C-alpha positions as CSV (number, residue, x, y, z in Angstrom):
1,M,-59.4,-93.2,175.0
2,P,-62.3,-92.3,173.2
3,D,-64.4,-95.5,170.8
4,V,-65.2,-95.5,167.8
5,G,-68.7,-94.2,167.0
6,E,-67.7,-91.5,169.5
7,N,-67.5,-87.2,168.5
8,A,-63.8,-86.9,168.4
9,P,-62.7,-84.4,170.9
10,D,-62.2,-80.6,169.6
11,F,-59.0,-79.1,169.9
12,T,-57.6,-75.5,169.0
13,L,-53.9,-76.5,169.4
14,P,-50.5,-74.5,167.9
15,Q,-48.7,-75.5,164.4
16,A,-44.8,-75.3,163.4
17,G,-44.7,-72.4,160.9
18,G,-47.2,-70.1,163.4
19,G,-50.9,-70.1,164.0
20,E,-53.6,-72.3,165.4
21,V,-55.5,-75.2,164.1
22,S,-58.7,-76.4,165.2
23,L,-60.2,-79.7,164.8
24,S,-63.6,-78.4,164.8
25,A,-62.7,-76.2,162.0
26,L,-61.3,-79.0,159.5
27,K,-64.7,-80.1,159.0
28,P,-66.3,-81.7,156.6
29,A,-62.8,-82.9,155.6
30,P,-61.7,-86.7,157.9
31,V,-58.2,-85.7,160.1
32,V,-55.6,-88.3,160.4
33,L,-54.8,-87.7,164.1
34,F,-51.4,-88.9,164.6
35,F,-50.0,-88.7,168.5
36,Y,-45.7,-90.2,168.7
37,P,-43.9,-89.9,171.8
38,R,-41.2,-87.5,171.0
39,D,-39.7,-85.5,167.8
40,D,-36.1,-87.4,166.4
41,T,-36.2,-90.2,167.7
42,P,-36.4,-93.1,165.2
43,G,-39.3,-94.2,165.4
44,C,-40.9,-91.1,165.5
45,T,-38.6,-89.5,162.8
46,T,-40.6,-93.0,160.7
47,E,-43.6,-92.6,161.2
48,N,-43.6,-88.7,160.1
49,K,-41.3,-89.3,157.4
50,D,-43.3,-91.8,155.9
51,F,-46.7,-89.8,156.6
52,T,-44.9,-87.1,154.8
53,A,-44.5,-89.6,151.5
54,M,-48.0,-90.0,151.5
55,K,-49.1,-86.6,151.9
56,A,-50.6,-86.4,148.5
57,E,-52.2,-89.6,148.4
58,F,-53.7,-87.8,151.6
59,E,-55.0,-85.3,150.4
60,A,-55.8,-86.9,147.2
61,A,-58.8,-88.7,149.6
62,G,-59.5,-85.4,150.9
63,A,-58.4,-86.1,154.1
64,H,-55.8,-83.3,156.2
65,L,-53.1,-84.9,158.3
66,L,-52.0,-83.3,162.2
67,G,-48.9,-85.3,164.6
68,V,-49.8,-84.4,168.0
69,S,-46.4,-84.0,170.8
70,K,-46.4,-82.5,173.7
71,D,-43.0,-81.0,172.0
72,S,-42.9,-76.7,171.5
73,I,-42.9,-75.3,168.5
74,A,-39.3,-74.3,168.5
75,S,-39.0,-78.4,168.5
76,H,-41.7,-79.5,165.9
77,E,-39.8,-77.1,163.7
78,K,-36.5,-78.0,164.4
79,F,-37.4,-81.2,163.2
80,V,-39.1,-80.6,160.3
81,T,-36.6,-78.8,158.7
82,K,-34.1,-81.3,159.7
83,H,-36.0,-84.2,158.1
84,E,-38.1,-82.1,154.9
85,L,-41.4,-82.8,156.7
86,A,-44.8,-82.3,155.2
87,T,-47.3,-83.1,157.9
88,T,-48.8,-80.5,160.1
89,L,-47.1,-80.7,164.0
90,L,-49.1,-79.2,166.7
91,S,-47.4,-78.7,170.2
92,D,-49.9,-79.7,173.0
93,E,-47.2,-78.9,175.7
94,N,-49.6,-78.7,178.4
95,G,-51.0,-82.3,177.8
96,T,-55.0,-81.5,177.4
97,V,-55.7,-82.9,174.1
98,C,-53.3,-86.3,175.0
99,E,-55.4,-86.7,178.0
100,D,-58.5,-85.8,176.3
101,Y,-57.4,-88.6,173.7
102,G,-56.2,-90.8,176.4
103,V,-52.7,-91.6,174.3
104,W,-51.2,-89.8,178.0
105,G,-50.0,-92.7,180.4
106,E,-47.0,-94.6,182.5
107,K,-44.9,-96.4,180.2
108,K,-42.8,-98.9,180.7
109,M,-39.2,-98.7,178.4
110,Y,-35.7,-100.4,180.0
111,G,-36.6,-101.6,183.2
112,K,-38.4,-98.2,183.6
113,T,-41.2,-96.8,184.4
114,F,-42.0,-93.4,182.7
115,M,-45.8,-91.0,181.9
116,G,-45.2,-90.8,178.1
117,I,-47.6,-90.5,175.0
118,T,-47.9,-93.9,173.4
119,R,-48.0,-94.2,169.9
120,A,-51.6,-93.9,168.8
121,T,-53.6,-92.9,165.0
122,F,-57.4,-91.7,165.1
123,L,-59.3,-91.0,161.3
124,I,-62.0,-89.0,162.2
125,D,-64.3,-88.6,159.9
126,G,-66.4,-85.4,158.0
127,E,-69.0,-85.1,161.2
128,G,-66.0,-85.2,163.6
129,K,-66.4,-89.0,165.3
130,I,-64.2,-91.5,165.5
131,A,-64.3,-94.0,162.4
132,K,-61.2,-95.6,163.1
133,A,-59.0,-95.9,165.9
134,W,-55.0,-97.4,166.3
135,P,-53.9,-97.7,169.7
136,K,-50.4,-99.5,170.0
137,V,-49.3,-98.0,166.4
138,K,-45.9,-100.6,164.8
139,V,-45.0,-98.1,163.0
140,P,-44.4,-100.0,159.7
141,G,-46.3,-100.5,156.8
142,H,-49.2,-97.6,159.1
143,A,-49.3,-94.9,157.0
144,E,-50.4,-97.4,154.4
145,E,-52.5,-99.1,156.1
146,V,-54.3,-95.4,157.5
147,L,-54.5,-94.0,154.2
148,E,-56.7,-97.6,153.1
149,A,-58.9,-96.1,155.9
150,V,-59.7,-92.8,154.7
151,K,-60.8,-94.2,151.5
152,A,-62.5,-96.5,152.5
153,L,-64.7,-93.5,154.2
């Protein structure tokens, strides 16, 4: 996982709705990059709805919101439509970006071990450096905490 102060690993990923997003192309705007395990699951839905509800505030602070999971573009598009989401969702189907950010790894649930995405968020400043990282996100209040960090940049 990249440390605060390090350069954020650059990437280009396809986005729901068409086209691609490159992290480096968003400079000098700050970027909120949040990784979540899976479309249309309770925690992931809540997290995306919370960011959607606050999207105007993030935009007013000059920040881009990018959500990343290994789900397909088709899955993202169904998720966006079903829950009326306004976050930009990127598909990392091959997991390269998840690995670059250190969020892909072994997880345990209900006594079973499996590989998956750890819910994590990175605030990337206008120079492309990690300004703040939340390595193990708890969803309630998270979007508000991230917005405060964006405003403090």
